[in-house]
C-alpha positions as CSV (number, residue, x, y, z in Angstrom):
1,M,-11.4,1.2,-10.4
2,L,-13.6,-2.1,-9.6
3,Y,-10.2,-2.7,-7.1
4,T,-10.5,0.6,-4.9
5,K,-14.3,1.5,-5.3
6,K,-16.4,0.4,-2.2
7,I,-18.1,-2.6,-2.9
8,E,-21.5,-1.5,-2.5
9,E,-21.3,1.8,-5.1
10,I,-19.7,-0.7,-7.6
11,T,-22.6,-1.1,-10.3
12,Y,-23.9,-3.6,-13.1
13,K,-22.4,-0.1,-15.4
14,D,-18.9,0.3,-13.9
15,V,-18.3,-4.0,-14.2
16,V,-19.4,-3.4,-18.3
17,D,-16.9,-0.7,-18.1
18,F,-13.9,-2.9,-16.4
19,C,-14.9,-5.5,-19.2
20,D,-14.5,-2.8,-22.0
21,Q,-10.8,-2.4,-21.0
22,Q,-10.2,-5.8,-22.1
23,I,-7.8,-6.3,-19.2
24,R,-6.3,-10.3,-19.3
25,E,-6.6,-13.1,-16.8
26,N,-3.8,-12.8,-14.2
27,I,-2.9,-13.5,-10.9
28,S,-5.1,-11.1,-9.3
29,L,-7.9,-11.3,-12.2
30,D,-10.4,-13.9,-12.9
31,Y,-13.7,-14.1,-15.0
32,K,-16.1,-16.9,-14.8
33,E,-19.3,-17.4,-17.0
34,V,-21.2,-18.8,-14.4
35,L,-21.4,-19.6,-10.4
36,D,-20.6,-22.9,-9.6
37,G,-18.1,-24.4,-7.4
38,S,-15.3,-23.9,-9.2
39,L,-15.2,-20.7,-7.4
40,A,-13.8,-21.9,-4.0
41,K,-10.8,-22.9,-6.0
42,T,-10.2,-20.0,-7.3
43,I,-11.2,-17.7,-3.8
44,A,-9.0,-19.5,-1.7
45,A,-6.0,-19.5,-4.0
46,M,-6.2,-15.6,-4.1
47,A,-6.6,-15.9,-0.2
48,N,-3.7,-17.9,-0.2
49,T,-1.4,-15.6,-3.0
50,W,-1.9,-12.0,-3.3
51,G,-5.8,-11.6,-3.3
52,G,-7.9,-10.5,-6.5
53,L,-10.7,-9.4,-8.1
54,I,-13.3,-12.2,-9.4
55,I,-16.0,-11.5,-12.0
56,I,-19.2,-13.7,-12.8
57,G,-21.2,-13.5,-15.6
58,A,-18.1,-12.7,-17.5
59,A,-16.9,-15.6,-19.9
60,D,-13.6,-15.1,-21.3
61,D,-11.6,-15.3,-24.6
62,D,-8.3,-15.7,-24.6
63,S,-7.9,-14.8,-21.1
64,K,-10.2,-11.4,-21.9
65,P,-13.3,-10.7,-21.3
66,K,-16.1,-11.6,-24.1
67,L,-18.0,-8.5,-25.2
68,P,-20.8,-8.3,-25.0
69,L,-21.9,-9.4,-21.2
70,K,-24.3,-12.3,-20.7
71,G,-24.2,-11.7,-16.8
72,V,-25.7,-14.4,-14.8
73,E,-29.8,-15.1,-14.4
74,M,-31.1,-12.5,-11.6
75,K,-32.4,-14.5,-9.1
76,E,-32.8,-14.3,-4.9
77,H,-30.1,-15.5,-2.9
78,L,-27.1,-14.9,-4.9
79,R,-24.7,-13.6,-2.7
80,E,-25.9,-16.3,0.2
81,Q,-25.2,-19.1,-2.7
82,I,-21.3,-17.7,-2.9
83,N,-20.9,-18.3,0.7
84,N,-22.8,-21.6,1.0
85,I,-20.1,-22.2,-1.4
86,I,-17.3,-20.9,0.9
87,L,-18.3,-22.3,4.0
88,G,-19.0,-26.0,2.4
89,N,-15.8,-25.8,0.4
90,I,-13.0,-23.4,2.0
91,T,-11.1,-24.5,5.5
92,P,-10.8,-22.3,6.8
93,P,-13.5,-19.8,5.2
94,V,-12.7,-17.1,3.6
95,F,-14.8,-13.7,3.5
96,P,-14.3,-11.6,0.8
97,E,-16.7,-8.6,-0.8
98,I,-19.5,-9.6,-2.9
99,Q,-21.3,-6.8,-5.1
100,V,-24.3,-8.5,-7.0
101,C,-25.0,-5.6,-10.1
102,V,-28.3,-5.9,-11.3
103,S,-28.6,-4.9,-15.1
104,E,-31.5,-2.1,-15.8
105,D,-34.3,-4.5,-16.8
106,N,-33.6,-6.6,-13.8
107,Q,-33.3,-9.8,-15.7
108,T,-29.3,-10.5,-15.2
109,A,-26.5,-9.6,-13.1
110,L,-22.7,-9.4,-13.2
111,I,-21.0,-10.3,-9.5
112,A,-17.5,-8.3,-8.3
113,I,-16.2,-10.4,-5.4
114,R,-12.8,-8.6,-4.1
115,I,-10.8,-11.1,-2.1
116,F,-8.0,-10.1,0.2
117,Q,-4.4,-11.7,0.9
118,S,-5.4,-13.8,3.6
119,N,-2.9,-13.3,7.6
120,I,-4.7,-16.8,8.3
121,T,-3.5,-19.7,5.5
122,P,-3.1,-21.8,4.4
123,H,-7.1,-21.9,3.0
124,A,-7.5,-25.5,1.7
125,I,-10.7,-27.3,-0.4
126,K,-12.0,-30.8,-1.1
127,G,-12.4,-31.4,2.5
128,N,-9.2,-29.4,4.0
129,T,-7.2,-31.5,1.4
130,K,-5.7,-29.6,-0.7
131,V,-4.2,-26.0,-1.0
132,Y,-4.1,-24.3,-4.2
133,I,-2.0,-20.7,-4.8
134,R,-3.0,-18.8,-8.1
135,T,-0.4,-17.9,-10.9
136,D,0.2,-15.9,-13.9
137,T,-0.7,-18.5,-16.4
138,S,-3.5,-18.2,-18.6
139,N,-4.2,-21.7,-19.4
140,E,-3.6,-22.8,-15.5
141,P,-4.6,-20.2,-13.1
142,E,-4.4,-21.9,-9.8
143,E,-2.2,-24.5,-9.0
144,L,-1.9,-27.1,-6.2
145,A,0.8,-25.7,-3.7
146,A,4.3,-27.3,-3.3
147,I,5.2,-28.5,-0.2
148,D,7.7,-25.6,0.9
149,R,4.9,-23.0,-0.1
150,V,2.2,-24.8,2.0
151,L,4.9,-24.6,5.0
152,W,5.9,-21.0,4.2
153,L,2.1,-20.5,4.2
154,V,2.0,-22.2,7.8
155,N,5.2,-20.2,8.5
156,K,5.2,-17.2,6.9
157,R,5.2,-14.7,9.5
158,E,8.6,-15.7,10.6
159,K,10.1,-16.3,7.0
160,S,8.5,-12.9,5.6
161,E,10.2,-11.2,8.5
162,A,13.6,-12.5,7.5
163,L,13.0,-11.2,4.1
164,K,11.3,-7.4,5.1
165,N,14.7,-7.3,7.3
166,I,16.7,-7.5,4.7
167,F,14.7,-5.2,2.8
168,F,15.5,-2.8,5.0
169,E,19.0,-3.9,5.8
170,K,20.4,-3.4,1.8
171,P,19.0,0.7,1.1
172,Q,20.7,1.6,4.5
173,L,23.8,-0.1,3.6
174,R,23.3,1.6,-0.2
175,L,22.9,5.1,1.2
176,Q,26.3,4.6,3.8
177,K,28.2,3.4,1.1
178,L,27.0,6.3,-1.5
179,I,27.5,9.5,1.4
180,G,30.6,8.0,2.5
181,K,29.6,7.8,5.8
182,A,28.2,5.2,8.7
183,T,26.2,7.8,9.3
184,P,25.0,9.4,6.4
185,I,22.3,11.9,8.3
186,E,23.1,13.1,11.7
187,H,19.9,14.6,12.8
188,A,16.2,14.1,12.0
189,D,16.7,11.0,9.7
190,M,13.0,10.3,8.7
191,V,11.7,7.3,7.0
192,M,8.9,5.9,5.7
193,S,8.5,2.9,4.3
194,A,5.9,0.0,3.0
195,T,6.1,-3.8,1.9
196,P,3.1,-6.6,2.2
197,I,3.3,-7.8,5.3
198,Y,4.1,-11.6,3.8
199,P,6.3,-10.4,1.1
200,Y,6.9,-14.3,-0.5
201,E,7.6,-13.6,-4.5
202,A,8.7,-11.2,-7.4
203,M,5.5,-9.3,-8.2
204,I,7.0,-8.0,-11.2
205,D,9.6,-8.0,-13.4
206,Y,11.9,-5.5,-11.8
207,R,12.8,-4.3,-15.3
208,K,9.5,-2.6,-15.6
209,L,10.0,-0.7,-11.9
210,L,11.8,2.1,-13.9
211,D,9.2,2.7,-16.5
212,G,6.4,1.2,-15.7
213,I,5.5,1.8,-12.2
214,L,7.7,4.6,-10.9
215,P,6.0,7.3,-13.2
216,Q,2.8,5.7,-12.5
217,I,3.0,7.2,-8.8
218,K,3.8,10.5,-8.9
219,T,1.4,12.6,-6.5
220,S,1.7,16.1,-5.0
221,G,0.1,18.5,-2.7
222,H,0.2,21.2,-0.4
223,G,3.7,22.3,-2.1
224,Q,5.1,19.1,-2.0
225,S,5.8,16.0,-4.2
226,F,6.4,12.3,-3.3
227,P,7.8,10.2,-4.0
228,V,10.7,13.0,-3.9
229,N,13.4,11.6,-6.1
230,V,11.0,10.4,-8.9
231,H,9.9,14.0,-9.8
232,Y,13.3,15.2,-8.9
233,A,16.2,12.9,-9.8
234,Q,17.1,9.7,-11.6
235,F,16.4,6.4,-10.4
236,E,19.5,3.7,-10.9
237,P,19.3,-0.5,-11.4
238,T,20.4,-2.4,-8.4
239,Q,19.0,-6.0,-7.3
240,N,15.4,-6.7,-7.6
241,G,14.6,-2.9,-8.0
242,S,15.8,0.5,-8.5
243,Y,17.4,3.2,-5.9
244,S,17.9,7.2,-6.3
245,L,19.8,9.7,-3.9
246,I,19.7,13.3,-4.0
247,H,22.3,14.5,-2.1
248,K,22.7,18.3,-1.8
249,K,26.0,19.3,0.1
250,E,25.3,23.2,0.5
251,I,22.5,22.6,2.3
252,D,23.1,19.2,4.1
253,F,20.1,17.8,2.5
254,I,19.9,13.8,1.6
255,S,16.6,12.1,0.0
256,Y,17.0,8.4,-1.3
257,E,14.6,5.8,-2.2
258,E,14.5,2.7,-3.5
259,I,11.4,0.1,-4.6
260,N,11.5,-3.7,-5.6
261,H,9.9,-6.3,-7.5
262,Y,8.7,-7.6,-4.0
263,G,6.3,-4.4,-3.5
264,F,8.9,-2.9,-0.9
265,F,9.1,1.4,-1.0
266,Y,11.2,2.8,0.9
267,H,11.8,6.9,1.3
268,R,14.8,8.3,3.6
269,E,15.2,11.8,4.1
270,S,17.2,14.7,6.3
271,M,14.2,16.7,8.4
272,T,16.7,19.4,9.5
273,H,16.9,22.9,8.1
274,D,19.5,25.6,9.8
275,K,18.8,28.8,12.1
276,Q,21.1,31.2,12.3
277,L,20.7,32.7,15.6
278,G,22.1,36.1,16.9
279,N,24.5,34.6,19.2
280,G,26.5,33.0,16.2
281,K,24.9,29.8,17.0
282,I,23.1,27.4,14.3
283,Q,19.6,25.8,15.6
284,K,18.2,22.5,14.4
285,L,15.0,23.1,13.6
286,C,12.2,20.6,12.0
287,Y,9.1,21.1,10.5
288,P,6.5,18.8,11.5
289,I,4.0,20.0,8.7
290,H,6.6,19.1,6.6
291,I,6.1,15.4,7.9
292,L,2.0,15.5,8.1
293,V,2.1,16.5,4.1
294,G,4.7,14.3,3.6
295,F,3.1,11.1,4.4
296,D,-0.4,11.8,3.5
297,L,1.2,12.0,0.0
298,F,3.2,8.8,1.3
299,L,-0.2,6.9,1.4
300,Q,-1.6,8.0,-2.1
301,S,2.1,6.9,-3.9
302,M,1.6,3.6,-2.0
303,E,-2.0,3.0,-3.0
304,K,-1.2,3.4,-7.2
305,F,1.7,1.5,-6.4
306,Y,-0.3,-1.4,-5.1
307,S,-2.7,-1.0,-7.4
308,L,-0.4,-0.9,-10.1
309,L,0.9,-4.0,-8.8
310,G,-2.3,-6.2,-8.7
311,Y,-1.7,-6.6,-4.9
312,W,-4.9,-6.2,-2.8
313,G,-3.5,-8.0,0.7
314,F,-2.0,-6.6,3.9
315,I,0.2,-3.9,4.0
316,E,2.8,-2.9,6.4
317,I,3.6,1.3,6.8
318,K,6.6,2.7,9.2
319,L,7.0,6.1,9.7
320,S,10.3,6.7,11.6
321,L,12.8,9.7,13.2
322,S,16.0,8.7,14.4
323,R,18.7,11.2,15.9
324,V,16.0,14.0,16.9
325,G,16.9,14.2,20.6
326,E,19.1,17.0,19.4
327,V,16.3,19.1,17.2
328,S,13.8,21.2,17.7
329,F,10.8,20.6,16.6
330,T,8.4,23.7,15.5
331,D,4.0,23.5,16.6
332,L,2.0,23.6,13.5
333,P,1.0,26.7,11.2
334,A,-2.6,28.3,11.7
335,P,-5.4,27.1,9.6
336,S,-6.1,30.0,7.4
337,G,-7.6,32.3,8.4
338,K,-6.6,32.6,12.2
339,Y,-3.9,34.3,14.0
340,K,-1.4,32.7,15.8
341,L,0.7,34.5,18.4
342,E,2.4,31.2,19.6
343,N,6.0,29.9,18.2
344,I,6.6,26.9,20.6
345,L,9.3,24.9,20.4
346,K,9.9,21.2,21.7
347,T,12.5,18.9,21.9
348,P,11.5,15.0,22.5
349,I,13.2,12.9,25.1
350,D,13.5,10.0,23.4
351,N,16.2,10.2,20.1
352,N,13.9,7.4,17.8
353,L,10.8,7.1,17.6
354,C,8.8,4.5,14.9
355,I,5.5,4.4,14.2
356,S,4.2,1.0,13.0
357,K,0.9,-0.1,11.3
358,V,-0.8,-2.8,9.5
359,I,-3.2,-2.1,7.1
360,S,-5.3,-3.6,4.3
361,F,-4.9,-2.6,0.5
362,K,-8.7,-0.6,1.0
363,D,-7.5,1.4,4.3
364,L,-5.4,3.5,1.5
365,S,-8.3,4.6,0.0
366,E,-11.0,4.3,2.1
367,K,-9.2,5.6,5.7
368,R,-6.7,7.6,4.4
369,M,-7.0,10.5,6.3
370,T,-8.0,8.1,9.3
371,L,-5.2,6.7,9.0
372,V,-3.0,10.1,8.4
373,T,-4.7,11.5,11.6
374,E,-3.5,8.5,13.7
375,V,-0.2,8.4,12.5
376,F,0.5,12.1,13.4
377,T,-1.2,12.6,16.4
378,E,0.9,9.7,17.8
379,L,3.9,11.2,16.7
380,A,3.0,15.0,17.6
381,W,2.6,13.6,21.4
382,S,6.0,11.9,21.2
383,I,7.6,15.1,20.6
384,G,6.1,16.8,23.0
385,F,2.8,18.8,21.1
386,S,-0.3,17.4,23.1
387,W,-2.7,19.4,22.0
388,I,-2.6,18.6,18.1
389,D,-6.2,16.2,17.4
390,E,-7.7,14.7,14.7
391,T,-9.6,18.2,15.1
392,T,-6.5,20.5,14.4
393,I,-5.2,18.2,11.6
394,N,-8.7,18.2,9.4
395,E,-8.8,21.8,10.2
396,L,-5.3,22.3,8.1
397,F,-6.4,20.0,5.3
398,E,-10.0,21.7,5.0
399,K,-8.6,25.2,5.0
400,G,-5.0,25.3,4.1
401,W,-2.7,27.0,6.5
């Protein structure tokens, strides 16, 4: 897939195969027959919107690539020519990923350019006088940004934070209403969430989330599945999206998930298991291995999610645990082939923990395990397991347990 494959590994055949699929131009995809100055407008507009992919050497026919592809004449310094167009026309400049793919006979080339949503907008062209954004309209894929959109691009951090606060507020209120308690999960309340760092407008018709998106983001591994409710429950419509609740009262288990057309995904789950002690008391146990595997599957699902939405920008990932001050966490299990005598339990000194990362879309595919180890080692340290490190986690994934 041209959106996720390492840019330096994309080949001429990869681009041809992609174009053979006849995917229409859209808000994050553009075909250009030749390499010329119009490229600056498209790059700037994509950087101001959600990012995207440009293929040069593919003429479009009714918004689809015209086959067979002609490519552009192969000559030296094509990459430098693109960089010169950017540096000479876009303020501030954008630095996309560029791969010049050469045909077998070395006569023609197809050029793949990947642009990521920018965090230093707005990017203007024509002497810093015009700001464009991408649209989903084939006859006018770039349009001048209205004054309110320009102001949003300038002040997007503040406005986006307000919108994200609404995203998090609504699922909390909905779960409280469904369960009938102000505190639906009394112990070890875990939330994993993802959202574009600068949400602004809908990425998809909310009616397409149920059938078009949710079934395609499922993933499984190590005895777990994610999203949990996609595998085991139905989703119901709500404003701008869908929600689902699993509530097993007999074991006090809750799993709540929500998705909306801005690209927000929310998973909330009760993490404790009751262990009956000899004195008749019940011990609340939490198994970090469940969090470790769940977070890895969560990142895999989010890669599918944003790929389907056509979003290639920055993403805010959060993992938080609430009300863990009275819960005992077990150590990680031993890697397969090792015998471990210790049965260490830890209770965090802090009642609430939250780890947040801002990543780019490509980090989900290229740096997923690095993200998993970084986040989980920070979490393990916070709950008292200072000896859990990258080596420990990698060995578990390599050998099993």
